[in-house]
N, C-alpha and C positions, 0 to 999 in steps of 0.2 A: 419922875417917879411915878413908878406902878404902884395903884392900890388894890390888891384884893379881898374880897371877903369869902371866907373860908370857914365852914363849921367843922368841927371835930368831928377827925377822923379823915378827913378832906387832905388830898394834897397839893402842891404847886411842886410843878417840875421843871428845873433850871439844865438846858438841855438835854442828853439821854442817860446823864450819870447823876445828877446831884436830884438828890429829893428831899422837898420841905415838907412835913405831918404834923399835922394841928392835935396837940395828944389832952391838950385841955381847954380850958376857957373857965377862970373867976375872974371875980369882982375889977380887979385890978392888972391880973396878970394872964397870961398864955405861956402854953407850956410846946413847946415845937422840936420837935427832934428833927433831923441832920443825916440824910443819906446821903452818904460821896466817897467816891475811890479815897484811897490807902492815900495815896500823893497829894492829897488835897488838904492844906491847912484849914480850920475852922476856929475862929477865935470871937470872940464876946467882943463888940463895938470898943469898948473902953480899953480892954485888951488891946489890941489893935495899935489903937494909939499911943498905947504906953510899950510895945515894943519897936515900935515905928520911932517914937521920941528917942528911948535907949539907943535904939542903933546911929539915929543921925549924932548923941551926942559922941559916940564911941568915934563913930568917922570923923569928926571932928577932933577930937582926942589925936588921934592918929595922923592927921595932916596940921599938928603944930609945928612949927620950923627948928630944928634944933638950932640952937646960938653955937657956930663953929669953932669962932673966936675960943671956945672954952676946950675944943678939943686937942690931945698932945699928939704934932705928929712928927711922925720919924721920918729922915729925910733918907731918899733911896739912891744911893752911888750907882753911875753904873762905871762896868770895868770893860775894858777891850777883849774882844776874846782871841788870846795870842794861842798859836798852833803852829 
């Protein structure tokens, strides 16, 4: 992990198109502004974890095995094509 020290109005650049700017610093809170291209999703860590958990739960539900013995099956008859 890279640890940086920044003062108010100083920035951190990630690549050429993502910028973190220190907006304010108080006793136990730092406000950070993030500038990134519109297509990049920015989430707080706890929200990212919740989205990841919800996505995994949805995937697990989608993969549950269906009991095929309970499905009604129609038999298909084959007919010879007479001409």
